[in-house]
C-alpha positions in Angstrom: 143.9 83.0 127.1 143.8 86.8 127.2 143.8 86.9 123.4 140.7 84.7 123.2 138.9 86.9 125.8 139.9 90.0 123.8 138.7 88.5 120.6 135.4 87.4 122.2 134.9 90.9 123.6 135.6 92.5 120.3 133.2 90.1 118.6 130.4 91.0 121.1 131.0 94.7 120.4 130.9 94.2 116.7 127.7 92.2 116.9 126.0 94.9 118.9 127.2 97.7 116.5 126.6 95.7 113.3 123.1 94.4 114.2 120.4 96.2 112.3 117.9 98.0 114.5 114.3 97.2 114.3 112.4 100.0 112.9 109.0 100.7 111.2 108.7 102.6 108.0 107.3 106.0 108.8 105.6 106.6 105.5 103.5 103.4 106.1 102.5 104.4 109.6 101.6 107.9 108.2 99.6 106.5 105.4 97.8 104.1 107.9 97.0 107.2 110.0 95.6 109.1 107.0 93.4 106.2 105.9 92.1 105.6 109.4 91.3 109.3 109.7 89.3 109.1 106.4 87.2 106.2 107.7 84.8 108.3 109.7 83.7 111.1 112.0 85.0 112.1 115.4 83.5 110.3 118.4 79.7 110.9 118.6 78.1 113.0 121.4 76.0 109.9 122.1 79.2 108.1 123.1 80.5 110.7 125.6 78.9 108.9 128.6 80.9 105.8 127.8 84.1 107.7 127.0 85.7 107.2 130.4 85.5 103.4 129.9 87.1 103.6 126.5 90.3 105.6 126.9 93.7 104.5 125.7 96.2 104.2 128.6 98.3 107.4 128.5 101.0 105.7 130.5 102.2 103.7 127.5 102.7 106.9 125.5 105.0 108.6 128.1 108.6 109.1 127.7 109.3 112.0 125.3 113.1 111.6 124.9 114.4 109.9 121.8 116.8 107.5 123.3 117.3 104.1 121.7 115.2 102.5 124.5 112.4 105.0 124.1 112.4 104.5 120.3 112.1 100.8 120.8 109.2 101.3 123.2 107.4 103.8 121.0 107.6 101.5 118.0 106.5 98.6 120.1 103.4 100.7 121.2 102.5 101.3 117.6 103.0 97.7 116.6 101.1 96.3 119.6 98.2 98.9 119.2 97.8 97.8 115.6 98.0 94.1 116.6 95.3 94.6 119.2 93.1 96.4 116.8 93.7 93.7 114.1 92.6 91.0 116.5 89.4 92.9 117.3 88.7 93.6 113.6 89.1 89.8 112.8 86.0 89.1 114.9 83.8 92.1 113.9 83.2 94.4 111.0 83.8 98.0 112.1 80.9 100.4 111.7 79.9 103.9 112.7 76.9 105.6 114.1 73.6 104.4 112.6 75.2 101.0 111.7 76.9 102.4 108.6 79.9 100.2 107.8 83.3 101.9 107.2 84.2 102.4 103.6 85.2 98.9 102.4 88.0 100.1 100.1 89.6 102.5 102.6 89.3 99.9 105.3 90.8 97.2 103.2 93.7 99.6 102.3 94.2 100.3 106.0 94.2 96.6 106.9 96.8 95.9 104.2 99.1 98.6 105.7 98.3 97.4 109.2 99.6 93.9 108.2 102.7 95.3 106.5 103.5 97.3 109.7 102.8 94.3 111.9 105.2 92.2 109.7 107.9 94.8 110.1 107.2 95.0 113.8 107.8 91.3 114.5 111.3 92.1 115.7 110.0 94.5 118.4 109.8 93.0 121.8 109.1 94.9 125.1 108.2 93.5 128.5 105.0 95.3 129.4 104.9 94.5 133.1 101.8 96.6 133.6 99.5 94.8 131.1 97.7 98.0 130.4 97.6 97.5 126.7 96.2 94.0 127.0 93.6 95.3 129.5 92.6 98.1 127.1 92.0 95.8 124.2 90.1 93.4 126.4 87.9 96.2 127.5 87.4 97.5 123.9 86.5 94.0 122.7 83.8 93.8 125.5 82.4 97.2 124.5 82.3 96.3 120.8 80.5 93.1 121.5 77.7 95.1 123.2 75.2 95.7 120.4 73.8 99.0 121.8 77.2 100.8 122.2 79.3 98.8 119.7 79.7 101.8 117.4 81.0 103.9 120.3 83.6 101.2 120.8 84.6 101.3 117.1 84.8 105.1 117.2 86.9 105.1 120.4 89.2 102.4 118.9 89.7 104.5 115.8 90.2 107.7 117.9 92.8 106.0 120.1 94.7 104.4 117.2 94.8 107.8 115.5 96.2 109.4 118.7 98.8 106.7 119.1 100.0 106.9 115.5 100.0 110.7 115.4 101.7 111.1 118.7 104.4 108.6 117.9 105.0 110.1 114.4 105.3 113.5 116.0 107.3 112.8 119.1 109.4 110.0 117.8 109.8 110.8 114.1 113.5 109.9 114.2 112.7 106.4 115.4 111.1 105.5 112.1 112.8 104.7 108.8 111.8 107.3 106.2 112.2 107.1 102.4 113.8 110.0 100.6 
């Protein structure tokens, strides 16, 4: 009986050690950041009055240590942020001030990377008990659907995605898989 218990315990330890960790490829996230940055200008002065209603929840970016749990949460934030943005982008075509659409080729390249990263991030799960990310994307969807300030919503979404990607790449660089 003790032998079986020891074998089962060793098997559990082996499974935990041998299981691959879920990671995102850092070069893809960096390239997605760079493409997103090339899609337009910084947020317009016209949008500043609406800025308070269009801010990414800082609380999801907290936790600067690089523990396994923090790595998992940081990668989850990247994945969920890109997922939320992808859902908004399915319903509307992003554009900037003056109704100018984002560069189609650059946007298409960004979306291709976005879907690759989302595919990699399918293994990431995290129990977001606060619901702040879902609330943020609901708010952004509402803003983007308002014709008179939609471009402010797109600019804010782009700004916030850039901040999430840059912050995570800088603070949690060891959490990503990097090619040599």
